[in-house]
C-alpha positions in Angstrom: 32.5 -44.3 28.1 30.8 -41.7 30.4 30.3 -42.4 34.1 26.5 -42.4 33.7 26.6 -44.7 30.7 28.9 -47.1 32.6 26.6 -47.2 35.6 23.5 -47.8 33.5 25.2 -50.6 31.7 26.6 -52.2 34.9 23.4 -51.8 36.9 21.1 -54.8 36.7 21.9 -56.5 33.4 18.4 -58.0 33.6 17.0 -54.4 33.2 19.4 -53.3 30.4 18.4 -50.2 28.5 20.6 -51.6 25.7 18.3 -54.6 25.0 17.7 -55.4 21.3 13.9 -55.2 21.5 12.6 -51.6 21.7 9.5 -52.6 23.8 11.7 -54.4 26.4 14.0 -51.4 26.5 11.0 -49.1 27.2 9.7 -51.5 29.9 13.1 -51.5 31.5 13.2 -47.7 31.6 9.7 -47.7 33.1 10.7 -50.2 35.8 13.9 -48.2 36.6 11.7 -45.1 36.9 9.3 -47.0 39.2 12.2 -48.1 41.5 13.4 -44.5 41.7 9.8 -43.4 42.5 9.6 -46.0 45.2 12.9 -44.6 46.7 11.4 -41.1 46.8 8.1 -42.4 48.3 10.1 -44.3 51.0 11.8 -41.0 52.0 8.3 -39.5 52.4 7.3 -42.5 54.5 10.5 -42.1 56.7 9.7 -38.4 57.2 6.1 -39.2 58.2 7.4 -42.0 60.4 9.7 -39.6 62.3 6.8 -37.2 62.7 4.7 -40.1 64.1 7.5 -40.9 66.6 7.5 -37.3 67.7 3.7 -37.4 68.0 3.6 -40.7 69.9 6.3 -39.4 72.3 4.5 -36.1 72.8 1.1 -37.7 73.5 2.5 -40.3 75.8 4.6 -37.7 77.8 1.6 -35.3 78.0 -0.9 -37.9 79.2 -1.3 -38.0 83.0 0.9 -38.5 84.8 2.8 -35.8 82.8 6.4 -36.6 81.7 6.2 -40.2 83.0 6.1 -43.2 80.8 4.8 -46.7 81.8 6.0 -49.9 80.2 3.2 -49.9 77.6 4.1 -46.4 76.6 7.7 -47.3 76.1 6.8 -50.3 74.0 4.6 -48.1 71.8 7.5 -45.6 71.4 9.9 -48.5 70.6 7.4 -49.8 68.0 7.2 -46.4 66.3 11.0 -46.1 66.3 11.4 -49.6 64.8 8.9 -48.8 62.0 11.1 -45.8 61.0 14.3 -47.9 61.2 12.7 -50.6 59.0 11.7 -48.0 56.5 15.3 -46.7 56.5 16.5 -50.2 55.9 14.1 -50.7 53.0 15.2 -47.3 51.5 18.8 -48.6 51.7 17.8 -51.8 50.0 16.1 -49.7 47.2 19.2 -47.5 46.9 21.5 -50.4 46.7 19.3 -52.0 44.1 19.5 -48.8 42.0 23.2 -48.4 42.5 24.6 -51.9 41.9 24.3 -55.0 39.8 23.8 -57.3 42.8 21.0 -57.8 45.3 22.3 -57.3 48.9 20.9 -60.5 50.3 22.4 -60.0 53.8 20.9 -56.6 54.0 17.5 -57.9 52.9 17.6 -60.7 55.5 18.8 -58.1 58.1 15.8 -55.9 57.3 13.5 -58.9 57.7 15.1 -59.7 61.1 14.5 -56.1 62.1 10.9 -56.3 61.1 10.3 -59.5 63.1 12.2 -58.0 66.0 9.7 -55.1 66.0 6.9 -57.7 66.1 8.5 -59.4 69.1 9.0 -56.0 70.9 5.4 -55.0 70.6 3.9 -58.4 71.0 1.2 -58.6 73.6 1.8 -62.0 75.1 -1.4 -61.9 77.1 -3.5 -61.9 73.9 -1.3 -64.1 71.7 -1.7 -67.8 71.2 1.2 -70.1 71.8 1.2 -71.3 68.1 1.7 -67.7 67.0 4.7 -67.3 69.4 6.2 -70.6 68.1 5.7 -69.4 64.5 7.5 -66.1 65.3 10.3 -68.1 67.0 10.6 -70.3 63.9 10.8 -67.2 61.6 13.4 -65.6 63.9 15.5 -68.8 63.9 15.2 -69.3 60.1 16.2 -65.7 59.4 19.0 -65.8 62.0 20.5 -69.0 60.5 20.1 -67.5 56.9 21.9 -64.3 58.0 24.7 -66.3 59.6 25.1 -68.6 56.6 25.1 -65.7 54.1 27.8 -63.9 56.3 29.8 -67.1 56.6 29.6 -67.8 52.8 30.6 -64.2 51.9 33.6 -64.5 54.3 34.7 -67.8 52.7 34.3 -66.3 49.2 36.3 -63.2 50.2 39.1 -65.5 51.5 39.0 -67.5 48.3 39.6 -64.5 46.0 43.3 -64.1 45.4 44.8 -60.6 46.1 45.1 -58.4 43.0 48.5 -58.0 41.5 49.6 -54.4 41.2 52.1 -55.2 38.4 
């Protein structure tokens, strides 16, 4: 079996291009194409995001006083950086989705943690209600616990798998 044929068969059995129904096969091909298109569009978003980081840094550094940043400027730059990093994480999620038969749950949770961390970094506490801060804290706590549990579960499962015999 050719390498490409094996990858297509192994990748996401729920989107098999060997399904018995021709309509379902066609729909699976369309969905796979759409996921690849999303990956391409995410690369465009990443490039535009990097350009935005450069623009934000330039405008902040050129505003009086020139070449000096205040705390607000730094937070705006951090926010722009985090958006690009989140886009990169989403691209990695898409690429892993395309290249494997499993959904990388830990990476998805990690991406969500990065997104909520960005929200925390750029949060304006002077104009934010306390209930909103508590809600963000609850989301951070829930995602942190989920990330820890997924990591702990995967370590336990790795220890439970017996080593392969080379005989």
